[in-house]
mmJSON file of the N, C-alpha and C atoms, coordinates in Angstrom:
{"data_MODEL":{"atom_site":{
"group_PDB":["ATOM","ATOM","ATOM","ATOM","ATOM","ATOM","ATOM","ATOM","ATOM","ATOM","ATOM","ATOM","ATOM","ATOM","ATOM","ATOM","ATOM","ATOM","ATOM","ATOM","ATOM","ATOM","ATOM","ATOM","ATOM","ATOM","ATOM","ATOM","ATOM","ATOM","ATOM","ATOM","ATOM","ATOM","ATOM","ATOM","ATOM","ATOM","ATOM","ATOM","ATOM","ATOM","ATOM","ATOM","ATOM","ATOM","ATOM","ATOM","ATOM","ATOM","ATOM","ATOM","ATOM","ATOM","ATOM","ATOM","ATOM","ATOM","ATOM","ATOM","ATOM","ATOM","ATOM","ATOM","ATOM","ATOM","ATOM","ATOM","ATOM","ATOM","ATOM","ATOM","ATOM","ATOM","ATOM","ATOM","ATOM","ATOM","ATOM","ATOM","ATOM","ATOM","ATOM","ATOM","ATOM","ATOM","ATOM","ATOM","ATOM","ATOM","ATOM","ATOM","ATOM","ATOM","ATOM","ATOM","ATOM","ATOM","ATOM","ATOM","ATOM","ATOM","ATOM","ATOM","ATOM","ATOM","ATOM","ATOM","ATOM","ATOM","ATOM","ATOM","ATOM","ATOM","ATOM","ATOM","ATOM","ATOM","ATOM","ATOM","ATOM","ATOM","ATOM","ATOM","ATOM","ATOM","ATOM","ATOM","ATOM","ATOM","ATOM","ATOM","ATOM","ATOM","ATOM","ATOM","ATOM","ATOM","ATOM","ATOM","ATOM","ATOM","ATOM","ATOM","ATOM","ATOM","ATOM","ATOM","ATOM","ATOM","ATOM","ATOM","ATOM","ATOM","ATOM","ATOM","ATOM","ATOM","ATOM","ATOM","ATOM","ATOM","ATOM","ATOM","ATOM","ATOM","ATOM","ATOM","ATOM","ATOM","ATOM","ATOM","ATOM","ATOM","ATOM","ATOM","ATOM","ATOM","ATOM","ATOM","ATOM","ATOM","ATOM","ATOM","ATOM","ATOM","ATOM","ATOM","ATOM","ATOM","ATOM","ATOM","ATOM","ATOM","ATOM","ATOM","ATOM","ATOM","ATOM","ATOM","ATOM","ATOM","ATOM","ATOM","ATOM","ATOM","ATOM","ATOM","ATOM","ATOM","ATOM","ATOM","ATOM","ATOM","ATOM","ATOM","ATOM","ATOM","ATOM","ATOM","ATOM","ATOM","ATOM","ATOM","ATOM","ATOM","ATOM","ATOM","ATOM","ATOM","ATOM"],
"id":[1,2,3,4,5,6,7,8,9,10,11,12,13,14,15,16,17,18,19,20,21,22,23,24,25,26,27,28,29,30,31,32,33,34,35,36,37,38,39,40,41,42,43,44,45,46,47,48,49,50,51,52,53,54,55,56,57,58,59,60,61,62,63,64,65,66,67,68,69,70,71,72,73,74,75,76,77,78,79,80,81,82,83,84,85,86,87,88,89,90,91,92,93,94,95,96,97,98,99,100,101,102,103,104,105,106,107,108,109,110,111,112,113,114,115,116,117,118,119,120,121,122,123,124,125,126,127,128,129,130,131,132,133,134,135,136,137,138,139,140,141,142,143,144,145,146,147,148,149,150,151,152,153,154,155,156,157,158,159,160,161,162,163,164,165,166,167,168,169,170,171,172,173,174,175,176,177,178,179,180,181,182,183,184,185,186,187,188,189,190,191,192,193,194,195,196,197,198,199,200,201,202,203,204,205,206,207,208,209,210,211,212,213,214,215,216,217,218,219,220,221,222,223,224,225,226,227,228,229,230,231],
"type_symbol":["N","C","C","N","C","C","N","C","C","N","C","C","N","C","C","N","C","C","N","C","C","N","C","C","N","C","C","N","C","C","N","C","C","N","C","C","N","C","C","N","C","C","N","C","C","N","C","C","N","C","C","N","C","C","N","C","C","N","C","C","N","C","C","N","C","C","N","C","C","N","C","C","N","C","C","N","C","C","N","C","C","N","C","C","N","C","C","N","C","C","N","C","C","N","C","C","N","C","C","N","C","C","N","C","C","N","C","C","N","C","C","N","C","C","N","C","C","N","C","C","N","C","C","N","C","C","N","C","C","N","C","C","N","C","C","N","C","C","N","C","C","N","C","C","N","C","C","N","C","C","N","C","C","N","C","C","N","C","C","N","C","C","N","C","C","N","C","C","N","C","C","N","C","C","N","C","C","N","C","C","N","C","C","N","C","C","N","C","C","N","C","C","N","C","C","N","C","C","N","C","C","N","C","C","N","C","C","N","C","C","N","C","C","N","C","C","N","C","C","N","C","C","N","C","C","N","C","C","N","C","C"],
"label_atom_id":["N","CA","C","N","CA","C","N","CA","C","N","CA","C","N","CA","C","N","CA","C","N","CA","C","N","CA","C","N","CA","C","N","CA","C","N","CA","C","N","CA","C","N","CA","C","N","CA","C","N","CA","C","N","CA","C","N","CA","C","N","CA","C","N","CA","C","N","CA","C","N","CA","C","N","CA","C","N","CA","C","N","CA","C","N","CA","C","N","CA","C","N","CA","C","N","CA","C","N","CA","C","N","CA","C","N","CA","C","N","CA","C","N","CA","C","N","CA","C","N","CA","C","N","CA","C","N","CA","C","N","CA","C","N","CA","C","N","CA","C","N","CA","C","N","CA","C","N","CA","C","N","CA","C","N","CA","C","N","CA","C","N","CA","C","N","CA","C","N","CA","C","N","CA","C","N","CA","C","N","CA","C","N","CA","C","N","CA","C","N","CA","C","N","CA","C","N","CA","C","N","CA","C","N","CA","C","N","CA","C","N","CA","C","N","CA","C","N","CA","C","N","CA","C","N","CA","C","N","CA","C","N","CA","C","N","CA","C","N","CA","C","N","CA","C","N","CA","C","N","CA","C","N","CA","C","N","CA","C","N","CA","C","N","CA","C","N","CA","C"],
"label_alt_id":[null,null,null,null,null,null,null,null,null,null,null,null,null,null,null,null,null,null,null,null,null,null,null,null,null,null,null,null,null,null,null,null,null,null,null,null,null,null,null,null,null,null,null,null,null,null,null,null,null,null,null,null,null,null,null,null,null,null,null,null,null,null,null,null,null,null,null,null,null,null,null,null,null,null,null,null,null,null,null,null,null,null,null,null,null,null,null,null,null,null,null,null,null,null,null,null,null,null,null,null,null,null,null,null,null,null,null,null,null,null,null,null,null,null,null,null,null,null,null,null,null,null,null,null,null,null,null,null,null,null,null,null,null,null,null,null,null,null,null,null,null,null,null,null,null,null,null,null,null,null,null,null,null,null,null,null,null,null,null,null,null,null,null,null,null,null,null,null,null,null,null,null,null,null,null,null,null,null,null,null,null,null,null,null,null,null,null,null,null,null,null,null,null,null,null,null,null,null,null,null,null,null,null,null,null,null,null,null,null,null,null,null,null,null,null,null,null,null,null,null,null,null,null,null,null,null,null,null,null,null,null],
"label_comp_id":["MET","MET","MET","ILE","ILE","ILE","LEU","LEU","LEU","ILE","ILE","ILE","LEU","LEU","LEU","GLY","GLY","GLY","ALA","ALA","ALA","LEU","LEU","LEU","ILE","ILE","ILE","GLY","GLY","GLY","THR","THR","THR","ALA","ALA","ALA","LEU","LEU","LEU","GLY","GLY","GLY","GLU","GLU","GLU","LEU","LEU","LEU","ILE","ILE","ILE","ALA","ALA","ALA","TYR","TYR","TYR","LEU","LEU","LEU","PHE","PHE","PHE","PRO","PRO","PRO","GLY","GLY","GLY","GLY","GLY","GLY","ILE","ILE","ILE","LEU","LEU","LEU","GLU","GLU","GLU","ARG","ARG","ARG","ILE","ILE","ILE","PHE","PHE","PHE","ALA","ALA","ALA","GLN","GLN","GLN","GLY","GLY","GLY","ILE","ILE","ILE","THR","THR","THR","PRO","PRO","PRO","GLY","GLY","GLY","LEU","LEU","LEU","GLN","GLN","GLN","PRO","PRO","PRO","PRO","PRO","PRO","ALA","ALA","ALA","THR","THR","THR","LEU","LEU","LEU","ASP","ASP","ASP","LEU","LEU","LEU","LYS","LYS","LYS","ILE","ILE","ILE","LEU","LEU","LEU","SER","SER","SER","LEU","LEU","LEU","THR","THR","THR","PHE","PHE","PHE","GLY","GLY","GLY","PHE","PHE","PHE","THR","THR","THR","VAL","VAL","VAL","ARG","ARG","ARG","ILE","ILE","ILE","ASN","ASN","ASN","LEU","LEU","LEU","SER","SER","SER","SER","SER","SER","LEU","LEU","LEU","LEU","LEU","LEU","GLY","GLY","GLY","LEU","LEU","LEU","LEU","LEU","LEU","LEU","LEU","LEU","GLY","GLY","GLY","ALA","ALA","ALA","TYR","TYR","TYR","LEU","LEU","LEU","TYR","TYR","TYR","LYS","LYS","LYS","GLN","GLN","GLN","PHE","PHE","PHE"],
"label_asym_id":["A","A","A","A","A","A","A","A","A","A","A","A","A","A","A","A","A","A","A","A","A","A","A","A","A","A","A","A","A","A","A","A","A","A","A","A","A","A","A","A","A","A","A","A","A","A","A","A","A","A","A","A","A","A","A","A","A","A","A","A","A","A","A","A","A","A","A","A","A","A","A","A","A","A","A","A","A","A","A","A","A","A","A","A","A","A","A","A","A","A","A","A","A","A","A","A","A","A","A","A","A","A","A","A","A","A","A","A","A","A","A","A","A","A","A","A","A","A","A","A","A","A","A","A","A","A","A","A","A","A","A","A","A","A","A","A","A","A","A","A","A","A","A","A","A","A","A","A","A","A","A","A","A","A","A","A","A","A","A","A","A","A","A","A","A","A","A","A","A","A","A","A","A","A","A","A","A","A","A","A","A","A","A","A","A","A","A","A","A","A","A","A","A","A","A","A","A","A","A","A","A","A","A","A","A","A","A","A","A","A","A","A","A","A","A","A","A","A","A","A","A","A","A","A","A","A","A","A","A","A","A"],
"label_entity_id":["1","1","1","1","1","1","1","1","1","1","1","1","1","1","1","1","1","1","1","1","1","1","1","1","1","1","1","1","1","1","1","1","1","1","1","1","1","1","1","1","1","1","1","1","1","1","1","1","1","1","1","1","1","1","1","1","1","1","1","1","1","1","1","1","1","1","1","1","1","1","1","1","1","1","1","1","1","1","1","1","1","1","1","1","1","1","1","1","1","1","1","1","1","1","1","1","1","1","1","1","1","1","1","1","1","1","1","1","1","1","1","1","1","1","1","1","1","1","1","1","1","1","1","1","1","1","1","1","1","1","1","1","1","1","1","1","1","1","1","1","1","1","1","1","1","1","1","1","1","1","1","1","1","1","1","1","1","1","1","1","1","1","1","1","1","1","1","1","1","1","1","1","1","1","1","1","1","1","1","1","1","1","1","1","1","1","1","1","1","1","1","1","1","1","1","1","1","1","1","1","1","1","1","1","1","1","1","1","1","1","1","1","1","1","1","1","1","1","1","1","1","1","1","1","1","1","1","1","1","1","1"],
"label_seq_id":[1,1,1,2,2,2,3,3,3,4,4,4,5,5,5,6,6,6,7,7,7,8,8,8,9,9,9,10,10,10,11,11,11,12,12,12,13,13,13,14,14,14,15,15,15,16,16,16,17,17,17,18,18,18,19,19,19,20,20,20,21,21,21,22,22,22,23,23,23,24,24,24,25,25,25,26,26,26,27,27,27,28,28,28,29,29,29,30,30,30,31,31,31,32,32,32,33,33,33,34,34,34,35,35,35,36,36,36,37,37,37,38,38,38,39,39,39,40,40,40,41,41,41,42,42,42,43,43,43,44,44,44,45,45,45,46,46,46,47,47,47,48,48,48,49,49,49,50,50,50,51,51,51,52,52,52,53,53,53,54,54,54,55,55,55,56,56,56,57,57,57,58,58,58,59,59,59,60,60,60,61,61,61,62,62,62,63,63,63,64,64,64,65,65,65,66,66,66,67,67,67,68,68,68,69,69,69,70,70,70,71,71,71,72,72,72,73,73,73,74,74,74,75,75,75,76,76,76,77,77,77],
"pdbx_PDB_ins_code":[null,null,null,null,null,null,null,null,null,null,null,null,null,null,null,null,null,null,null,null,null,null,null,null,null,null,null,null,null,null,null,null,null,null,null,null,null,null,null,null,null,null,null,null,null,null,null,null,null,null,null,null,null,null,null,null,null,null,null,null,null,null,null,null,null,null,null,null,null,null,null,null,null,null,null,null,null,null,null,null,null,null,null,null,null,null,null,null,null,null,null,null,null,null,null,null,null,null,null,null,null,null,null,null,null,null,null,null,null,null,null,null,null,null,null,null,null,null,null,null,null,null,null,null,null,null,null,null,null,null,null,null,null,null,null,null,null,null,null,null,null,null,null,null,null,null,null,null,null,null,null,null,null,null,null,null,null,null,null,null,null,null,null,null,null,null,null,null,null,null,null,null,null,null,null,null,null,null,null,null,null,null,null,null,null,null,null,null,null,null,null,null,null,null,null,null,null,null,null,null,null,null,null,null,null,null,null,null,null,null,null,null,null,null,null,null,null,null,null,null,null,null,null,null,null,null,null,null,null,null,null],
"Cartn_x":[-3.232,-3.216,-1.787,-0.849,0.552,1.101,0.685,1.162,0.665,-0.591,-1.144,-0.479,-0.259,0.417,1.846,2.549,3.896,3.905,2.93,2.836,2.523,1.648,1.319,2.512,3.251,4.439,5.494,5.675,6.618,6.238,4.951,4.486,4.711,4.442,4.661,6.142,7.017,8.457,8.891,8.314,8.615,8.181,7.001,6.524,7.403,7.882,8.774,10.096,10.637,11.875,11.66,10.523,10.215,10.075,9.527,9.373,10.723,11.602,12.904,13.869,13.745,14.64,13.827,13.181,12.316,13.129,12.599,13.191,14.452,14.869,16.098,15.855,16.939,16.856,16.15,16.304,15.625,14.111,13.621,12.177,11.703,12.45,12.052,12.095,13.045,13.175,12.089,11.868,10.989,9.551,9.278,7.928,7.121,7.757,7.005,6.798,5.666,5.362,4.277,3.603,2.521,1.203,0.117,-1.208,-2.201,-2.212,-3.216,-4.587,-5.61,-6.967,-7.958,-9.175,-10.224,-10.35,-10.017,-10.144,-10.841,-11.993,-12.938,-13.596,-14.246,-14.911,-16.0,-16.199,-17.234,-18.589,-19.622,-20.962,-21.931,-22.721,-23.772,-25.107,-25.841,-27.113,-28.26,-29.041,-30.169,-31.513,-31.496,-32.664,-33.286,-33.356,-33.862,-32.722,-31.565,-30.398,-29.162,-28.283,-27.043,-25.872,-24.976,-23.815,-22.551,-21.628,-20.357,-19.231,-18.371,-17.235,-15.956,-15.038,-13.767,-12.739,-11.496,-10.403,-9.128,-8.21,-6.884,-5.886,-4.797,-3.731,-2.473,-1.824,-0.597,0.573,1.412,2.542,3.832,4.712,6.042,7.067,8.319,9.384,9.29,8.999,8.949,7.782,6.63,5.514,5.798,6.48,6.861,7.86,8.827,9.783,9.092,8.153,7.385,6.549,5.973,5.205,6.087,7.257,8.191,8.69,8.956,9.375,8.261,7.027,5.895,5.76,5.949,5.885,6.995,8.189,9.33,9.061,8.584,8.288,7.16,6.197,5.1,5.616,6.518,7.066,7.962,8.567,9.452,8.668,7.465,6.669,5.567],
"Cartn_y":[-8.773,-9.604,-9.783,-9.973,-10.153,-8.883,-7.718,-6.452,-6.256,-6.564,-6.435,-7.421,-8.632,-9.634,-9.193,-8.621,-8.112,-6.996,-6.086,-4.995,-5.534,-6.541,-7.126,-7.844,-8.585,-9.274,-8.254,-7.193,-6.141,-5.469,-5.206,-4.594,-5.527,-6.818,-7.786,-7.854,-7.84,-7.851,-6.568,-5.441,-4.177,-4.194,-4.759,-4.871,-5.822,-6.89,-7.826,-7.144,-6.371,-5.629,-4.634,-3.942,-2.998,-3.699,-4.923,-5.681,-6.168,-6.588,-7.111,-6.019,-4.832,-3.719,-2.497,-2.532,-1.416,-0.172,0.977,2.252,2.616,1.823,2.091,2.713,2.902,3.502,2.579,1.256,0.327,0.434,0.653,0.817,2.08,3.152,4.396,4.269,3.529,3.409,2.509,1.348,0.35,0.369,0.827,0.7,1.989,3.135,4.386,4.834,5.412,5.858,6.906,7.042,8.002,7.249,7.891,7.273,8.252,8.33,9.185,8.529,9.338,8.81,9.869,9.464,10.366,10.264,11.32,11.361,12.649,12.655,11.565,11.148,9.993,9.538,10.513,10.611,11.487,10.788,11.555,10.997,11.723,10.973,11.501,11.116,12.117,11.873,12.251,11.26,11.491,11.389,11.481,11.421,10.034,9.291,7.916,6.907,7.389,6.537,7.366,6.804,7.483,6.614,7.194,6.472,7.103,6.255,6.715,6.154,7.045,6.671,6.981,6.038,6.288,5.243,5.643,4.711,5.304,4.443,4.834,3.853,4.366,3.551,3.821,2.781,2.931,2.542,3.509,3.278,3.52,2.524,2.695,2.093,2.192,1.746,0.247,-0.539,-1.987,-2.392,-1.739,-2.07,-1.607,-0.492,-0.024,-0.974,-1.456,-2.424,-3.74,-4.191,-5.391,-5.21,-4.028,-3.727,-3.752,-3.15,-3.156,-4.563,-5.353,-6.73,-7.548,-7.334,-8.002,-7.622,-6.346,-5.893,-6.518,-6.592,-7.206,-8.689,-9.397,-10.817,-11.039,-10.148,-10.263,-10.113,-9.186,-8.984,-10.141,-10.839,-11.96,-13.201,-13.369,-14.57,-14.171],
"Cartn_z":[-11.594,-10.402,-9.895,-10.827,-10.435,-9.808,-10.322,-9.761,-8.334,-8.107,-6.753,-5.806,-6.27,-5.453,-5.129,-6.104,-5.854,-4.826,-4.913,-3.937,-2.542,-2.457,-1.155,-0.532,-1.351,-0.837,-0.4,-1.189,-0.808,0.498,0.674,1.921,3.107,2.916,3.992,4.363,3.372,3.667,4.372,3.979,4.664,6.114,6.368,7.745,8.559,7.929,8.609,8.959,8.044,8.317,9.446,9.445,10.522,11.863,11.85,13.092,13.608,12.705,13.12,13.554,12.99,13.304,13.714,14.891,15.291,15.649,15.261,15.634,14.879,13.939,13.216,11.853,11.143,9.827,8.834,8.997,8.094,8.218,9.429,9.611,8.907,9.029,8.368,6.849,6.326,4.875,4.295,4.897,4.283,4.776,5.971,6.519,6.444,6.552,6.52,5.083,4.816,3.469,3.485,2.361,2.247,2.115,2.522,2.453,1.813,0.479,-0.167,-0.118,-0.072,-0.062,0.366,0.595,1.052,2.561,3.251,4.705,5.093,5.607,5.84,4.531,4.522,3.294,2.849,1.546,0.993,1.092,1.446,1.605,0.68,-0.028,-0.889,-0.262,0.218,0.9,-0.04,-0.462,-1.362,-0.636,0.66,1.557,1.654,0.582,0.685,0.608,0.198,0.049,0.359,1.141,1.486,1.044,0.241,-0.26,0.315,0.725,1.263,0.409,-0.054,-0.879,-0.121,-0.131,0.525,0.156,0.173,-0.07,0.507,0.826,1.288,0.706,0.188,-0.376,0.438,0.878,1.649,0.759,0.441,-0.446,0.329,0.319,0.903,-0.047,0.301,-0.589,-0.874,0.136,-0.079,-0.977,-0.849,-1.735,-3.155,-3.31,-4.633,-5.288,-4.518,-5.047,-5.425,-4.615,-4.942,-6.193,-6.363,-7.554,-8.797,-8.707,-9.834,-10.15,-9.114,-9.333,-9.994,-9.58,-10.204,-11.673,-11.993,-13.388,-14.207,-13.634,-14.331,-14.589,-13.594,-13.763,-14.781,-14.798,-15.748,-17.186,-17.39,-18.734,-19.157,-18.213,-18.541,-18.973,-18.471,-18.791,-19.675],
"occupancy":[1.0,1.0,1.0,1.0,1.0,1.0,1.0,1.0,1.0,1.0,1.0,1.0,1.0,1.0,1.0,1.0,1.0,1.0,1.0,1.0,1.0,1.0,1.0,1.0,1.0,1.0,1.0,1.0,1.0,1.0,1.0,1.0,1.0,1.0,1.0,1.0,1.0,1.0,1.0,1.0,1.0,1.0,1.0,1.0,1.0,1.0,1.0,1.0,1.0,1.0,1.0,1.0,1.0,1.0,1.0,1.0,1.0,1.0,1.0,1.0,1.0,1.0,1.0,1.0,1.0,1.0,1.0,1.0,1.0,1.0,1.0,1.0,1.0,1.0,1.0,1.0,1.0,1.0,1.0,1.0,1.0,1.0,1.0,1.0,1.0,1.0,1.0,1.0,1.0,1.0,1.0,1.0,1.0,1.0,1.0,1.0,1.0,1.0,1.0,1.0,1.0,1.0,1.0,1.0,1.0,1.0,1.0,1.0,1.0,1.0,1.0,1.0,1.0,1.0,1.0,1.0,1.0,1.0,1.0,1.0,1.0,1.0,1.0,1.0,1.0,1.0,1.0,1.0,1.0,1.0,1.0,1.0,1.0,1.0,1.0,1.0,1.0,1.0,1.0,1.0,1.0,1.0,1.0,1.0,1.0,1.0,1.0,1.0,1.0,1.0,1.0,1.0,1.0,1.0,1.0,1.0,1.0,1.0,1.0,1.0,1.0,1.0,1.0,1.0,1.0,1.0,1.0,1.0,1.0,1.0,1.0,1.0,1.0,1.0,1.0,1.0,1.0,1.0,1.0,1.0,1.0,1.0,1.0,1.0,1.0,1.0,1.0,1.0,1.0,1.0,1.0,1.0,1.0,1.0,1.0,1.0,1.0,1.0,1.0,1.0,1.0,1.0,1.0,1.0,1.0,1.0,1.0,1.0,1.0,1.0,1.0,1.0,1.0,1.0,1.0,1.0,1.0,1.0,1.0,1.0,1.0,1.0,1.0,1.0,1.0,1.0,1.0,1.0,1.0,1.0,1.0],
"B_iso_or_equiv":[0.0,0.0,0.0,0.0,0.0,0.0,0.0,0.0,0.0,0.0,0.0,0.0,0.0,0.0,0.0,0.0,0.0,0.0,0.0,0.0,0.0,0.0,0.0,0.0,0.0,0.0,0.0,0.0,0.0,0.0,0.0,0.0,0.0,0.0,0.0,0.0,0.0,0.0,0.0,0.0,0.0,0.0,0.0,0.0,0.0,0.0,0.0,0.0,0.0,0.0,0.0,0.0,0.0,0.0,0.0,0.0,0.0,0.0,0.0,0.0,0.0,0.0,0.0,0.0,0.0,0.0,0.0,0.0,0.0,0.0,0.0,0.0,0.0,0.0,0.0,0.0,0.0,0.0,0.0,0.0,0.0,0.0,0.0,0.0,0.0,0.0,0.0,0.0,0.0,0.0,0.0,0.0,0.0,0.0,0.0,0.0,0.0,0.0,0.0,0.0,0.0,0.0,0.0,0.0,0.0,0.0,0.0,0.0,0.0,0.0,0.0,0.0,0.0,0.0,0.0,0.0,0.0,0.0,0.0,0.0,0.0,0.0,0.0,0.0,0.0,0.0,0.0,0.0,0.0,0.0,0.0,0.0,0.0,0.0,0.0,0.0,0.0,0.0,0.0,0.0,0.0,0.0,0.0,0.0,0.0,0.0,0.0,0.0,0.0,0.0,0.0,0.0,0.0,0.0,0.0,0.0,0.0,0.0,0.0,0.0,0.0,0.0,0.0,0.0,0.0,0.0,0.0,0.0,0.0,0.0,0.0,0.0,0.0,0.0,0.0,0.0,0.0,0.0,0.0,0.0,0.0,0.0,0.0,0.0,0.0,0.0,0.0,0.0,0.0,0.0,0.0,0.0,0.0,0.0,0.0,0.0,0.0,0.0,0.0,0.0,0.0,0.0,0.0,0.0,0.0,0.0,0.0,0.0,0.0,0.0,0.0,0.0,0.0,0.0,0.0,0.0,0.0,0.0,0.0,0.0,0.0,0.0,0.0,0.0,0.0,0.0,0.0,0.0,0.0,0.0,0.0],
"pdbx_formal_charge":[null,null,null,null,null,null,null,null,null,null,null,null,null,null,null,null,null,null,null,null,null,null,null,null,null,null,null,null,null,null,null,null,null,null,null,null,null,null,null,null,null,null,null,null,null,null,null,null,null,null,null,null,null,null,null,null,null,null,null,null,null,null,null,null,null,null,null,null,null,null,null,null,null,null,null,null,null,null,null,null,null,null,null,null,null,null,null,null,null,null,null,null,null,null,null,null,null,null,null,null,null,null,null,null,null,null,null,null,null,null,null,null,null,null,null,null,null,null,null,null,null,null,null,null,null,null,null,null,null,null,null,null,null,null,null,null,null,null,null,null,null,null,null,null,null,null,null,null,null,null,null,null,null,null,null,null,null,null,null,null,null,null,null,null,null,null,null,null,null,null,null,null,null,null,null,null,null,null,null,null,null,null,null,null,null,null,null,null,null,null,null,null,null,null,null,null,null,null,null,null,null,null,null,null,null,null,null,null,null,null,null,null,null,null,null,null,null,null,null,null,null,null,null,null,null,null,null,null,null,null,null],
"auth_seq_id":[1,1,1,2,2,2,3,3,3,4,4,4,5,5,5,6,6,6,7,7,7,8,8,8,9,9,9,10,10,10,11,11,11,12,12,12,13,13,13,14,14,14,15,15,15,16,16,16,17,17,17,18,18,18,19,19,19,20,20,20,21,21,21,22,22,22,23,23,23,24,24,24,25,25,25,26,26,26,27,27,27,28,28,28,29,29,29,30,30,30,31,31,31,32,32,32,33,33,33,34,34,34,35,35,35,36,36,36,37,37,37,38,38,38,39,39,39,40,40,40,41,41,41,42,42,42,43,43,43,44,44,44,45,45,45,46,46,46,47,47,47,48,48,48,49,49,49,50,50,50,51,51,51,52,52,52,53,53,53,54,54,54,55,55,55,56,56,56,57,57,57,58,58,58,59,59,59,60,60,60,61,61,61,62,62,62,63,63,63,64,64,64,65,65,65,66,66,66,67,67,67,68,68,68,69,69,69,70,70,70,71,71,71,72,72,72,73,73,73,74,74,74,75,75,75,76,76,76,77,77,77],
"auth_comp_id":["MET","MET","MET","ILE","ILE","ILE","LEU","LEU","LEU","ILE","ILE","ILE","LEU","LEU","LEU","GLY","GLY","GLY","ALA","ALA","ALA","LEU","LEU","LEU","ILE","ILE","ILE","GLY","GLY","GLY","THR","THR","THR","ALA","ALA","ALA","LEU","LEU","LEU","GLY","GLY","GLY","GLU","GLU","GLU","LEU","LEU","LEU","ILE","ILE","ILE","ALA","ALA","ALA","TYR","TYR","TYR","LEU","LEU","LEU","PHE","PHE","PHE","PRO","PRO","PRO","GLY","GLY","GLY","GLY","GLY","GLY","ILE","ILE","ILE","LEU","LEU","LEU","GLU","GLU","GLU","ARG","ARG","ARG","ILE","ILE","ILE","PHE","PHE","PHE","ALA","ALA","ALA","GLN","GLN","GLN","GLY","GLY","GLY","ILE","ILE","ILE","THR","THR","THR","PRO","PRO","PRO","GLY","GLY","GLY","LEU","LEU","LEU","GLN","GLN","GLN","PRO","PRO","PRO","PRO","PRO","PRO","ALA","ALA","ALA","THR","THR","THR","LEU","LEU","LEU","ASP","ASP","ASP","LEU","LEU","LEU","LYS","LYS","LYS","ILE","ILE","ILE","LEU","LEU","LEU","SER","SER","SER","LEU","LEU","LEU","THR","THR","THR","PHE","PHE","PHE","GLY","GLY","GLY","PHE","PHE","PHE","THR","THR","THR","VAL","VAL","VAL","ARG","ARG","ARG","ILE","ILE","ILE","ASN","ASN","ASN","LEU","LEU","LEU","SER","SER","SER","SER","SER","SER","LEU","LEU","LEU","LEU","LEU","LEU","GLY","GLY","GLY","LEU","LEU","LEU","LEU","LEU","LEU","LEU","LEU","LEU","GLY","GLY","GLY","ALA","ALA","ALA","TYR","TYR","TYR","LEU","LEU","LEU","TYR","TYR","TYR","LYS","LYS","LYS","GLN","GLN","GLN","PHE","PHE","PHE"],
"auth_asym_id":["A","A","A","A","A","A","A","A","A","A","A","A","A","A","A","A","A","A","A","A","A","A","A","A","A","A","A","A","A","A","A","A","A","A","A","A","A","A","A","A","A","A","A","A","A","A","A","A","A","A","A","A","A","A","A","A","A","A","A","A","A","A","A","A","A","A","A","A","A","A","A","A","A","A","A","A","A","A","A","A","A","A","A","A","A","A","A","A","A","A","A","A","A","A","A","A","A","A","A","A","A","A","A","A","A","A","A","A","A","A","A","A","A","A","A","A","A","A","A","A","A","A","A","A","A","A","A","A","A","A","A","A","A","A","A","A","A","A","A","A","A","A","A","A","A","A","A","A","A","A","A","A","A","A","A","A","A","A","A","A","A","A","A","A","A","A","A","A","A","A","A","A","A","A","A","A","A","A","A","A","A","A","A","A","A","A","A","A","A","A","A","A","A","A","A","A","A","A","A","A","A","A","A","A","A","A","A","A","A","A","A","A","A","A","A","A","A","A","A","A","A","A","A","A","A","A","A","A","A","A","A"],
"auth_atom_id":["N","CA","C","N","CA","C","N","CA","C","N","CA","C","N","CA","C","N","CA","C","N","CA","C","N","CA","C","N","CA","C","N","CA","C","N","CA","C","N","CA","C","N","CA","C","N","CA","C","N","CA","C","N","CA","C","N","CA","C","N","CA","C","N","CA","C","N","CA","C","N","CA","C","N","CA","C","N","CA","C","N","CA","C","N","CA","C","N","CA","C","N","CA","C","N","CA","C","N","CA","C","N","CA","C","N","CA","C","N","CA","C","N","CA","C","N","CA","C","N","CA","C","N","CA","C","N","CA","C","N","CA","C","N","CA","C","N","CA","C","N","CA","C","N","CA","C","N","CA","C","N","CA","C","N","CA","C","N","CA","C","N","CA","C","N","CA","C","N","CA","C","N","CA","C","N","CA","C","N","CA","C","N","CA","C","N","CA","C","N","CA","C","N","CA","C","N","CA","C","N","CA","C","N","CA","C","N","CA","C","N","CA","C","N","CA","C","N","CA","C","N","CA","C","N","CA","C","N","CA","C","N","CA","C","N","CA","C","N","CA","C","N","CA","C","N","CA","C","N","CA","C","N","CA","C","N","CA","C","N","CA","C","N","CA","C","N","CA","C"],
"pdbx_PDB_model_num":[1,1,1,1,1,1,1,1,1,1,1,1,1,1,1,1,1,1,1,1,1,1,1,1,1,1,1,1,1,1,1,1,1,1,1,1,1,1,1,1,1,1,1,1,1,1,1,1,1,1,1,1,1,1,1,1,1,1,1,1,1,1,1,1,1,1,1,1,1,1,1,1,1,1,1,1,1,1,1,1,1,1,1,1,1,1,1,1,1,1,1,1,1,1,1,1,1,1,1,1,1,1,1,1,1,1,1,1,1,1,1,1,1,1,1,1,1,1,1,1,1,1,1,1,1,1,1,1,1,1,1,1,1,1,1,1,1,1,1,1,1,1,1,1,1,1,1,1,1,1,1,1,1,1,1,1,1,1,1,1,1,1,1,1,1,1,1,1,1,1,1,1,1,1,1,1,1,1,1,1,1,1,1,1,1,1,1,1,1,1,1,1,1,1,1,1,1,1,1,1,1,1,1,1,1,1,1,1,1,1,1,1,1,1,1,1,1,1,1,1,1,1,1,1,1,1,1,1,1,1,1]
}}}
């Protein structure tokens, strides 16, 4: 839970930096990242039931730093 919270806080700070400094190098460093996932979502059609599986993860430098900070804080307490 702490790791996810750290990643969310890091992402929010990255978005704030991107909002405060649009179009600059800080936006490129902290806000842009990679988004691995299933695009388009996979569908399993069983004729009476159809299941759709999909996920996307957005990883950027600020979320990674927040995740690492959360891990560090978790180990300290």
